[in-house]
C-alpha positions in Angstrom: 18.5 -17.4 -160.5 18.3 -14.3 -158.3 16.4 -11.2 -159.3 15.2 -8.3 -157.1 13.4 -5.2 -156.7 14.6 -2.8 -154.0 14.8 -4.7 -150.7 13.1 -7.9 -152.3 15.1 -10.8 -153.6 13.5 -13.6 -155.7 15.4 -16.9 -155.9 14.7 -20.7 -156.3 13.3 -22.1 -153.1 15.1 -24.9 -151.3 15.2 -27.0 -148.1 16.1 -24.2 -145.9 12.8 -22.6 -146.8 10.7 -25.5 -145.9 9.6 -24.2 -142.5 8.7 -20.8 -143.8 6.9 -22.0 -146.8 5.0 -24.5 -144.7 3.8 -21.7 -142.2 3.0 -19.4 -145.0 0.8 -22.0 -146.8 -0.9 -23.1 -143.4 -2.0 -19.4 -142.9 -4.2 -20.0 -146.3 -5.1 -23.5 -145.2 -6.6 -22.3 -141.9 -7.9 -18.8 -142.7 -8.9 -18.7 -146.4 -10.8 -20.7 -149.1 -7.8 -19.8 -151.7 -6.5 -23.6 -151.2 -8.9 -26.4 -150.9 -6.4 -28.2 -148.4 -8.5 -28.2 -145.3 -5.7 -29.5 -142.6 -2.4 -27.7 -141.8 0.8 -29.4 -143.1 3.8 -30.3 -140.8 7.0 -29.5 -142.6 7.9 -33.3 -143.0 4.5 -33.7 -144.8 4.9 -30.6 -147.1 8.6 -31.7 -148.0 7.6 -34.1 -151.0 6.0 -31.0 -152.4 9.0 -28.9 -152.0 11.2 -31.7 -153.6 8.8 -31.8 -156.6 10.1 -28.5 -157.7 13.8 -28.6 -159.0 15.9 -25.6 -159.7 15.5 -26.1 -163.3 12.7 -27.5 -165.7 8.9 -26.5 -166.1 8.1 -27.2 -162.3 9.4 -24.4 -160.3 9.5 -23.1 -156.9 10.5 -19.3 -156.5 10.6 -17.5 -153.3 10.7 -13.8 -152.5 12.5 -12.6 -149.3 13.2 -9.2 -147.7 16.8 -8.0 -146.8 16.4 -9.6 -143.5 15.7 -12.9 -145.2 12.0 -13.0 -144.1 9.7 -14.9 -146.6 7.5 -12.7 -148.4 5.8 -15.1 -150.8 6.4 -17.7 -153.3 5.3 -18.8 -156.8 5.2 -22.3 -158.4 4.7 -24.0 -161.5 3.8 -27.7 -161.4 2.1 -30.4 -163.5 -1.4 -29.6 -164.7 -2.6 -33.3 -164.9 -0.5 -36.4 -164.4 -1.1 -38.0 -167.9 1.8 -37.6 -170.2 0.1 -35.6 -173.1 -0.4 -32.9 -170.4 3.5 -32.6 -169.9 3.6 -29.2 -171.9 1.0 -27.6 -169.5 1.6 -26.4 -166.1 -0.5 -24.9 -163.2 0.7 -22.0 -161.6 0.0 -20.4 -158.1 1.3 -17.4 -156.0 1.0 -17.0 -152.4 2.1 -13.9 -150.4 2.7 -13.6 -146.7 -0.2 -11.6 -145.3 2.2 -8.7 -144.1 3.4 -8.5 -147.8 0.1 -8.2 -149.5 -0.5 -5.3 -151.7 3.5 -4.6 -152.1 4.0 -6.0 -155.6 5.6 -9.3 -154.3 3.2 -11.3 -156.4 3.9 -9.4 -159.3 7.7 -9.8 -158.9 7.3 -13.5 -158.3 5.3 -14.1 -161.3 7.5 -12.0 -163.6 10.5 -14.1 -162.4 8.6 -17.3 -162.7 7.5 -16.8 -166.5 11.0 -15.4 -167.2 12.4 -19.0 -165.9 9.6 -20.8 -167.9 10.4 -18.9 -171.2 13.1 -21.5 -172.4 11.1 -24.5 -171.1 9.0 -26.8 -173.5 5.8 -25.4 -172.1 2.7 -24.4 -174.1 0.1 -23.3 -171.7 -0.2 -22.1 -168.0 -3.4 -22.5 -166.1 -4.5 -21.0 -162.7 -7.5 -21.9 -160.7 -8.6 -19.1 -158.4 -11.2 -19.6 -155.9 -13.9 -17.1 -155.9 -14.2 -14.3 -155.0 -10.5 -13.3 -155.1 -10.2 -9.9 -157.1 -6.7 -9.3 -156.2 -5.6 -12.6 -157.9 -7.9 -12.1 -160.7 -6.3 -8.7 -161.4 -2.7 -10.3 -161.0 -3.2 -13.1 -163.5 -5.1 -10.7 -166.0 -2.1 -8.5 -165.9 0.2 -11.4 -166.8 -1.9 -12.3 -169.9 -4.1 -15.0 -168.4 -7.6 -15.0 -169.7 -10.8 -16.3 -168.1 -11.7 -19.8 -169.8 -14.4 -21.1 -167.4 -15.7 -21.4 -164.0 -16.3 -24.7 -162.1 -19.2 -23.8 -159.7 -19.5 -25.1 -156.3 -16.5 -27.2 -156.8 -15.0 -27.3 -153.3 -16.4 -27.1 -149.7 -14.6 -25.6 -147.1 -15.6 -23.7 -143.9 -19.1 -25.0 -144.3 -19.9 -23.6 -147.7 -19.3 -24.4 -151.3 -16.8 -22.4 -153.5 -16.4 -21.5 -157.1 -13.3 -21.8 -159.0 -12.4 -19.5 -162.0 -10.0 -21.0 -164.5 -7.4 -18.9 -166.3 -5.2 -19.7 -169.0 -2.0 -18.0 -170.3 -0.2 -19.0 -173.6 3.4 -19.4 -173.2 5.1 -20.2 -176.3 3.4 -17.5 -178.7 7.0 -16.7 -179.8 8.1 -20.2 -180.4 7.1 -22.1 -183.7 4.4 -24.6 -183.4 5.5 -28.3 -183.8 9.0 -29.7 -184.3 11.7 -27.8 -186.1 10.9 -27.6 -189.9 7.3 -28.2 -189.5 5.3 -26.2 -191.8 8.2 -25.3 -194.0 7.8 -25.9 -197.7 
């Protein structure tokens, strides 16, 4: 899958992206409360995360890059919880490089991610947004996520507690509920 908008290309992430993905994520680990990881990762330690996102299926990793090949951001869908009954739910996230913020990269990545998930057996997408984060709330709301609750003071980072607002998006509104033939007379 490759899509683009002007000088930005979106494609599946892979091994060659590992160093840049790790560097981008570590910015958020070190500088912000948007992730509750507290220690930066090495590329080797981040590799299992990368490998948990195959090119197809419900758990994706998409990257955005500029014409020079510089990483601008990434979006993922991954397991919501480990138990089997949660298999049709995914947790999504999007991270933009600091120099790419406000350029529509997050919107482009999420559009590509949800297009890729359209043919998967996925019922709901969830996103946890550490508060405050108005830009992320606006992005998720634009994509049809709705606020379903807030966990108060659920994480401690930088010497204080942070709330996480949870958002939900229905992904299978156009698909019939249940197995084929369910509900037919």
